[in-house]
DOPA-994751 format. One line per field, with one value per residue (C-alpha): x, y, z. Coordinates in nm, 3 decimals. Example, Ala and Ser with C-alpha at 12.3 -4.5 7.8 and 13.67 -1.06 7.14 Angstrom:
# DOPA-994751
east <- c(1.230,1.367)
north <- c(-0.450,-0.106)
up <- c(0.780,0.714)
//
This chain:
# DOPA-994751
east <- c(10.360,10.473,10.493,10.643,10.517,10.750,10.547,10.203,10.065,9.787,10.013,10.135,9.787,9.637,9.922,9.854,9.480,9.514,9.799,9.598,9.291,9.489,9.618,9.940,10.030,10.114,10.314,10.337,10.637,10.623,10.870,10.579,10.248,10.038,9.851,10.013,10.159,10.091,9.787,9.606,9.665,9.610,9.320,9.129,9.091,9.055,9.180,9.155,9.175,9.541,9.686,9.958,10.262,10.444,10.735,10.571,10.685,10.713,10.742,11.120,11.110,10.803,10.975,11.278,11.052,10.867,11.191,11.214,10.864,10.837,10.465,10.489,10.327,10.642,10.991,11.315,11.548,11.898,12.145,12.466,12.307,12.396,12.046,11.887,12.125,12.063,11.688,11.690,11.872,11.630,11.336,11.453,11.508,11.150,10.979,10.889,10.585,10.677,10.686,10.349,10.196,10.343,10.229,9.867,9.714,9.905,9.802,9.442,9.428,9.574,9.348,9.036,9.138,9.183,8.849,8.678,8.848,8.744,8.383,8.407,8.578,8.313,8.045,8.228,8.112,8.311,8.393,8.226,8.484,8.271,8.328,8.151,8.152,8.080,8.391,8.648,8.636,8.953,8.897,9.089,9.102,9.302,9.253,9.587,9.500,9.146,9.295,9.528,9.249,9.012,9.283,9.328,8.951,8.931,9.217,9.038,8.719,8.920,9.055,8.704,8.702,8.397,8.504,8.305,8.423,8.190,8.150,8.117,7.737,7.731,7.991,7.796,7.492,7.699,7.832,7.541,7.695,8.025,8.106,8.320,8.582,8.679,8.667,8.551,8.647,8.650,8.431,8.596,8.295,8.514,8.681,8.579,8.679,8.670,8.772,9.122,9.129,8.829,8.966,9.300,9.147,8.896,9.168,9.377,9.079,8.982,9.334,9.382,9.056,9.189,9.503,9.751,10.029,10.107,10.450,10.480,10.800,10.976,11.212,11.411,11.783,11.929,11.827,11.998,12.006,12.142,12.174,11.860,11.651,11.599,11.625,11.542,11.503,11.628,11.434,11.635,11.714,11.452,11.503,11.206,11.208,10.956,10.907,10.813,10.902,10.712,10.878,10.609,10.793,10.705,10.966,11.193,11.212,11.557,11.718,11.542,11.608,11.974,12.013,11.940,12.167,11.869,11.868,11.536,11.539,11.316,11.291,11.044,10.794,10.645,10.286,10.061,9.694,9.447,9.111,8.820,8.542,8.185,8.267,7.976,8.019,8.144,8.205,7.981,8.244,8.622,8.822,9.167,9.273,9.479,9.699,9.761,9.794,9.584,9.324,9.011,8.795,8.466,8.473,8.130,8.094,8.462,8.664,9.027,9.249,9.615,9.893,10.259,10.538,10.867,11.131,11.391,11.525,11.274,11.202,10.912,10.944,10.633,10.699,10.419,10.497,10.389,10.077,10.002,10.030,9.766,9.529,9.571,9.501,9.174,9.051,9.125,8.900,8.633,8.592,8.336,8.489,8.573,8.946,9.202,9.562,9.572,9.777,10.098,9.983,9.680,9.883,9.947,10.261,10.391,10.646,10.513,10.748,10.826,10.994,11.176,10.924,10.611,10.521,10.512,10.734,10.533,10.710,11.004,11.337,11.573,11.817,11.568,11.296,11.112,11.133,10.841,10.836,10.520,10.630,10.684,10.317,10.371,10.029,9.838,9.915,9.560,9.411,9.631,9.639,9.400,9.532,9.890,9.802,9.610,9.892,10.147,9.938,9.900,10.277,10.339,10.104,10.262,9.934,9.879,9.841,9.513,9.689,10.020,10.296,10.572,10.549,10.585,10.883,11.132,11.407,11.336,11.627,11.872)
north <- c(6.992,7.032,7.358,7.426,7.730,7.843,8.021,7.950,8.301,8.457,8.510,8.152,8.006,8.219,8.127,7.760,7.814,7.956,7.726,7.419,7.558,7.580,7.224,7.235,6.974,7.195,7.150,7.426,7.444,7.647,7.685,7.672,7.492,7.734,7.854,8.187,8.444,8.802,8.689,8.604,8.920,9.186,9.426,9.239,9.541,9.534,9.873,10.021,10.349,10.279,10.414,10.614,10.396,10.399,10.580,10.920,11.284,11.394,11.046,11.075,11.400,11.282,10.952,11.128,11.321,11.005,10.824,11.025,10.927,10.581,10.564,10.684,10.487,10.473,10.387,10.280,10.114,10.261,9.998,9.959,9.667,9.682,9.558,9.847,10.108,9.993,9.981,10.325,10.486,10.333,10.439,10.801,10.794,10.672,10.914,11.177,11.310,11.148,10.802,10.859,10.967,10.671,10.423,10.539,10.358,10.030,10.017,10.103,9.839,9.553,9.629,9.646,9.320,9.157,9.292,9.132,8.797,8.808,8.858,8.549,8.344,8.437,8.279,7.946,7.651,7.617,7.986,8.222,8.465,8.766,8.966,9.303,9.610,9.887,10.082,10.232,10.572,10.781,10.997,11.317,11.571,11.861,12.114,12.028,11.660,11.749,11.941,11.652,11.397,11.611,11.634,11.256,11.202,11.424,11.230,10.904,11.028,11.127,10.770,10.626,10.535,10.611,10.849,11.111,11.382,11.387,11.619,11.500,11.491,11.268,11.039,11.019,10.904,10.618,10.526,10.584,10.373,10.557,10.894,11.062,11.322,11.413,11.702,11.490,11.202,11.048,10.746,10.526,10.324,10.135,9.937,9.623,9.397,9.037,8.813,8.688,8.400,8.234,8.305,8.139,7.828,7.790,7.823,7.557,7.320,7.372,7.324,7.004,6.873,6.952,6.749,7.026,6.896,7.094,7.032,7.184,7.274,7.267,7.563,7.594,7.560,7.545,7.611,7.434,7.563,7.477,7.750,7.962,7.711,7.622,7.244,7.175,7.315,7.152,7.137,6.959,6.615,6.636,6.746,6.878,6.903,7.076,7.250,7.581,7.749,8.037,8.240,8.386,8.406,8.758,8.924,8.620,8.664,8.830,8.544,8.272,8.443,8.486,8.106,8.125,8.426,8.661,9.000,9.124,9.477,9.453,9.517,9.378,9.628,9.505,9.579,9.496,9.412,9.319,9.149,9.212,8.955,9.088,9.447,9.637,9.909,9.837,10.014,9.961,10.052,9.991,10.299,10.445,10.725,10.947,11.139,10.833,10.579,10.332,10.102,9.937,9.672,9.523,9.150,9.008,9.030,9.117,9.437,9.431,9.735,9.778,9.976,10.084,10.021,9.928,9.881,9.648,9.294,9.012,8.958,8.849,9.112,9.311,9.677,9.770,10.141,10.112,9.924,10.201,10.452,10.261,10.243,10.613,10.708,10.513,10.679,11.023,10.955,10.722,10.795,10.527,10.228,9.973,9.970,9.971,9.862,9.488,9.218,9.148,8.792,8.912,9.132,8.983,9.098,9.026,9.153,9.290,9.264,9.622,9.704,10.040,10.193,10.052,9.831,9.450,9.223,9.009,8.830,8.615,8.656,8.813,8.520,8.237,8.115,7.910,8.115,8.351,8.609,8.717,8.926,9.277,9.366,9.544,9.621,9.518,9.145,9.047,9.297,9.181,8.806,8.683,8.923,8.820,8.451,8.486,8.686,8.426,8.154,8.356,8.404,8.036,7.941,8.189,8.380,8.752,8.900,9.059,9.384,9.547,9.424,9.666,9.864,9.543,9.395,9.212,9.348,9.714,9.751,9.548)
up <- c(12.322,12.682,12.874,13.215,13.405,13.684,13.952,14.095,14.146,13.941,13.637,13.642,13.690,13.415,13.180,13.256,13.201,12.851,12.750,12.854,12.679,12.354,12.374,12.573,12.835,13.132,13.452,13.714,13.946,14.266,14.551,14.799,14.814,14.603,14.913,14.997,14.760,14.652,14.460,14.784,14.987,14.723,14.703,14.432,14.205,13.825,13.719,13.368,13.566,13.645,13.322,13.502,13.580,13.914,13.749,13.708,13.746,14.108,14.259,14.304,14.503,14.696,14.767,14.912,15.151,15.247,15.330,15.651,15.767,15.924,15.840,15.480,15.194,14.975,15.092,14.925,15.173,15.117,15.007,14.809,14.622,14.253,14.172,14.362,14.221,13.864,13.924,14.083,13.793,13.544,13.761,13.769,13.393,13.342,13.581,13.323,13.141,12.809,12.966,13.132,12.800,12.610,12.876,12.910,12.612,12.657,13.024,12.939,12.667,12.868,13.167,12.950,12.782,13.122,13.246,12.947,13.011,13.379,13.272,13.051,13.321,13.577,13.353,13.340,13.548,13.869,13.900,14.144,14.278,14.365,14.047,14.063,13.838,14.089,13.997,14.231,14.402,14.434,14.744,14.816,15.099,14.953,14.676,14.516,14.479,14.369,14.077,13.988,14.002,13.795,13.528,13.531,13.514,13.206,13.050,13.133,12.965,12.657,12.650,12.657,13.026,13.241,13.520,13.708,13.948,14.249,14.546,14.905,14.897,14.587,14.741,15.065,14.870,14.728,15.074,15.317,15.597,15.609,15.764,15.500,15.584,15.230,14.986,14.694,14.470,14.126,14.059,13.796,13.688,13.442,13.723,13.906,14.192,14.311,14.601,14.507,14.756,14.588,14.241,14.318,14.473,14.190,13.927,14.100,14.128,13.764,13.632,13.831,13.688,13.341,13.402,13.476,13.704,14.021,14.172,14.520,14.705,14.371,14.371,14.051,14.126,13.774,13.415,13.124,12.767,12.426,12.167,12.169,12.360,12.723,12.749,13.114,13.464,13.781,14.111,14.378,14.238,13.962,13.602,13.402,13.024,12.799,12.466,12.628,12.957,13.117,13.391,13.619,13.949,14.061,14.280,14.247,13.868,13.853,14.046,13.845,13.511,13.602,13.597,13.225,13.172,13.138,13.308,13.446,13.588,13.893,14.266,14.518,14.658,14.982,15.072,15.365,15.396,15.669,15.614,15.851,15.870,15.895,15.999,16.154,15.888,15.539,15.211,14.913,14.651,14.663,14.757,14.710,14.944,14.718,14.959,15.175,14.892,15.085,14.929,15.070,14.906,15.026,14.951,15.029,15.407,15.444,15.419,15.312,15.352,15.269,15.114,15.126,14.880,15.047,14.779,14.932,14.889,14.941,15.310,15.530,15.802,15.899,15.976,16.214,16.174,15.811,15.918,16.170,15.887,15.691,15.988,16.069,15.709,15.693,16.011,15.865,15.565,15.707,16.076,16.159,15.983,16.256,16.183,16.462,16.496,16.417,16.581,16.391,16.330,16.133,15.893,15.550,15.368,15.023,14.773,14.444,14.142,14.034,13.705,13.688,13.449,13.614,13.317,13.318,13.112,12.869,12.587,12.490,12.666,12.408,12.413,12.376,12.141,12.406,12.727,12.788,13.068,13.248,13.543,13.678,13.725,14.060,14.212,13.898,13.898,13.989,13.746,13.458,13.529,13.258,12.994,13.061,13.054,12.728,12.567,12.680,12.513,12.193,12.175,12.246,11.962,11.718,11.694,11.654,12.000,12.107,12.194,12.098,12.330,12.232,12.559,12.763,12.578,12.806,12.581,12.651,12.896,12.685)
//
């Protein structure tokens, strides 16, 4: 049985990994050369702690206030685009307490499943991607956020996740190199991190050794179907046929799916990151700065920091005002970290695929019996890569899935 995976990011590679493992003959198509996508520049965090989706109460009003600040961490570029308007209405509809409550367990379960699969993968020959289970610390500076984070930590504990509220002294003991200017934080010991660049390269090397075909510069230009089945995809002058097709094209998913007559509610959310090599002072444990919505991850002898969510059409422009906002925020929390305004050329940017409700799409496209979607993971693509790939393979093989996929159904906006 032949499978074609469209998209060479972490979701596509993990889908290929588990499909090949279960006996499929796999080809991966990518519009680039597999060397630079969102999977390379992300923060490398594995986050069972992230059980609150992006679409949450308060984000709409906060987002409106942030729109007037050029350095803010969240921004929706005003546009008359029908795609943005439709996405925005669905986002506002989803940003409520009921949705947050209903999403908590599915997000916990898929992240824990993925964490387990990462642990297994890290033990396999040929894989050494810096996987660590030190947790993640959510730092805060204000009483209001301290109260919010304590509530979330209690909820996490009730869900079986290991989270501890710590004062500044306890945090300083965990980070002896760093001068902390914080009120306190929550240490989510359930989380982990890795170095995504090594992971991606090792997956590519392993899959090639296993006979998976990698077709570079192969942008899909047409999709043919007959009845309830996709029959082929076109890339330039080449036609590719298969028994199964997996769409894992990140922020490009709506455009690719549209060729098959499938609607995918999604908008790109651009983020930025900068990686420092051998900084004189480094963190011991990955950090998220709550008020600023900035993340930092130590990756061996490196430190990567990043953030922002610019909801706008796909583009490769780097807004240095947003980058300045990230740099300023880090300095306000960690005064002695050697972070200063970077050169534009050293700033990585990428567009995360954001669904309106903050949940990924994992499952069959409603119209077809052989088109699987694995997309819409927003900032959790790296965290959820193995789980999504494994679930895609289970669906392809008509097996019971390891977790309930109802919350992630591609048909939920139909």
